[in-house]
C-alpha positions in Angstrom: 10.4 4.9 -45.9 12.8 2.1 -44.7 13.4 1.5 -41.0 16.8 -0.5 -40.0 18.8 -0.9 -37.4 21.0 2.0 -36.0 24.8 2.1 -36.7 27.9 3.5 -35.7 27.9 5.5 -38.6 25.2 7.5 -38.0 26.1 8.5 -35.0 26.2 12.4 -35.8 22.7 12.6 -36.8 21.7 10.3 -34.1 22.7 13.3 -31.9 21.4 16.4 -34.3 18.1 14.4 -34.1 18.0 14.0 -30.3 18.7 17.4 -29.9 15.8 18.1 -31.6 13.7 16.8 -28.3 15.0 19.2 -26.2 14.1 19.6 -23.5 12.7 16.0 -23.1 14.7 14.1 -25.3 19.0 15.0 -24.9 21.1 13.6 -26.5 23.6 10.9 -25.4 27.7 10.6 -26.2 28.7 8.7 -29.2 30.4 6.7 -26.8 26.7 5.8 -26.0 25.7 6.2 -29.2 28.6 3.1 -30.4 27.4 0.9 -27.7 23.7 1.3 -29.0 24.4 0.2 -32.5 27.0 -2.0 -31.5 25.1 -3.8 -28.2 21.6 -3.1 -29.2 20.6 -2.8 -32.4 17.4 -5.1 -32.8 15.8 -2.5 -30.8 17.2 0.3 -31.8 15.3 0.9 -35.5 15.9 4.2 -37.5 13.8 5.6 -39.8 14.8 6.6 -43.0 12.8 8.9 -45.7 14.6 10.4 -49.4 18.1 9.6 -47.2 17.4 11.8 -44.4 17.3 10.1 -40.6 13.1 11.0 -39.8 13.0 9.3 -36.7 15.3 6.8 -33.5 13.7 4.7 -31.1 16.5 3.9 -29.1 15.7 1.2 -27.1 16.7 -1.9 -24.6 15.4 -5.3 -23.2 15.1 -5.7 -19.7 17.5 -8.1 -17.5 16.3 -8.4 -15.1 13.1 -8.6 -16.2 13.4 -10.0 -19.4 9.8 -9.9 -20.3 10.1 -5.8 -20.6 11.6 -4.2 -23.6 12.3 -0.4 -22.2 12.0 2.7 -25.1 14.6 5.3 -23.6 14.2 8.0 -26.7 12.1 7.9 -29.0 12.3 11.6 -31.3 10.9 11.5 -34.5 11.7 15.1 -36.8 10.0 17.6 -36.9 9.6 17.9 -40.8 8.7 13.9 -41.0 5.6 13.6 -37.9 2.6 12.8 -39.1 3.9 10.8 -41.6 3.7 7.6 -39.4 7.1 7.0 -38.1 7.1 6.6 -34.8 3.9 4.0 -36.1 6.8 2.4 -37.6 10.0 2.2 -35.5 7.2 1.3 -32.7 6.3 -1.6 -34.9 9.5 -3.0 -35.9 10.7 -3.3 -32.0 7.4 -4.6 -30.8 8.3 -7.4 -33.8 11.5 -7.9 -31.8 9.8 -8.3 -28.9 8.0 -10.3 -29.9 9.9 -13.0 -31.5 11.6 -12.7 -27.6 8.4 -14.0 -26.2 8.6 -10.1 -24.3 5.2 -9.4 -22.5 5.6 -5.8 -23.1 7.5 -3.0 -24.3 7.4 0.6 -22.3 8.8 4.4 -22.1 8.2 7.2 -19.2 7.8 10.5 -20.7 6.8 14.1 -19.0 4.0 14.1 -17.7 3.4 18.1 -19.4 4.6 16.7 -22.2 0.9 16.3 -24.3 2.4 16.0 -27.8 4.0 12.2 -26.4 0.8 11.6 -24.2 -0.9 12.3 -27.8 0.8 9.9 -28.8 2.1 7.2 -27.4 -2.4 6.8 -26.8 -2.7 6.7 -30.1 -0.3 4.0 -30.7 -2.4 1.7 -28.6 0.2 2.6 -25.3 -1.6 3.2 -22.3 -0.7 5.3 -19.8 -0.5 2.8 -16.0 -1.8 3.9 -13.0 0.2 6.2 -11.0 0.9 8.3 -7.2 -1.0 11.3 -8.9 -2.7 12.7 -11.8 -1.2 15.9 -13.5 -3.6 16.9 -16.7 -5.8 14.0 -16.7 -1.9 12.2 -16.8 -1.1 9.3 -14.0 2.4 9.5 -12.5 4.6 7.3 -10.9 6.5 9.5 -8.3 10.4 8.9 -8.3 10.2 6.5 -11.0 13.5 7.9 -12.8 15.2 8.6 -9.0 14.6 11.4 -6.4 12.3 14.0 -7.8 11.7 13.0 -11.1 8.3 11.9 -11.3 7.4 10.6 -15.1 3.9 9.6 -16.8 4.9 5.2 -17.8 3.5 4.2 -20.1 3.1 0.5 -21.5 1.7 -1.9 -24.7 0.8 -4.8 -24.2 3.2 -7.4 -26.7 1.9 -10.9 -25.8 
């Protein structure tokens, strides 16, 4: 497996990959991925296996809280799941965050996405206390705006 940074040339492949995550992940526009590859490539790693795109993370260092790195989208192609792809991708972002002196990586998930919940916990993320619990998952009300409740997970860097 080769983990490298997102490039503009990968845009079409990233859009196809992210579409496989629906309804939990929705692909962004070509111009969004251009910006991610051009401005945030160090926190947007991709994993390649035998020349195929196996997974990707779209992540950003917070401008409001520079000690945080937010993982907006994490997607592993179904054909490559349970092969360490998510671990390698998160590890790549973790190393960058650590080199920057960041405090944590965090991400959100739909409370009913049990596969994601299991993955985050296996990778060492903690489901942070929220406003209520749903099926054993702590959920924060309106985390992503009115009516957009999310389970929030964090992985402490330093």
